[in-house]
C-alpha angles and dihedrals in degrees: 000000000000120000119217100161144009089264089060087059091054091049093052092050092050094047090050093046093050091046089052089051093239128143124229087249091055097047091045092051090050094047093044096238135118116270089231091059092052089047090054094045090050089050091058100260110140138169123254089248093061091048091048090050091051090046092049091051091049091050089054095049093252130124137192120239127190112215129170112264122234095208 
């Protein structure tokens, strides 16, 4: 899946979490983050740093792509 914005990152995380049958609380605990932060991320709220990073990649003709890891 191509990533064009920080909101795309949140959508990908949510889709993957749901397909794995995990709750936000479970993923947050495994990742060492607050569940509320994960909830905001999944809802499309991102930091200015994430948006700047995505914008920088676009400017340079690069893109982020989420692919399933084989590790």
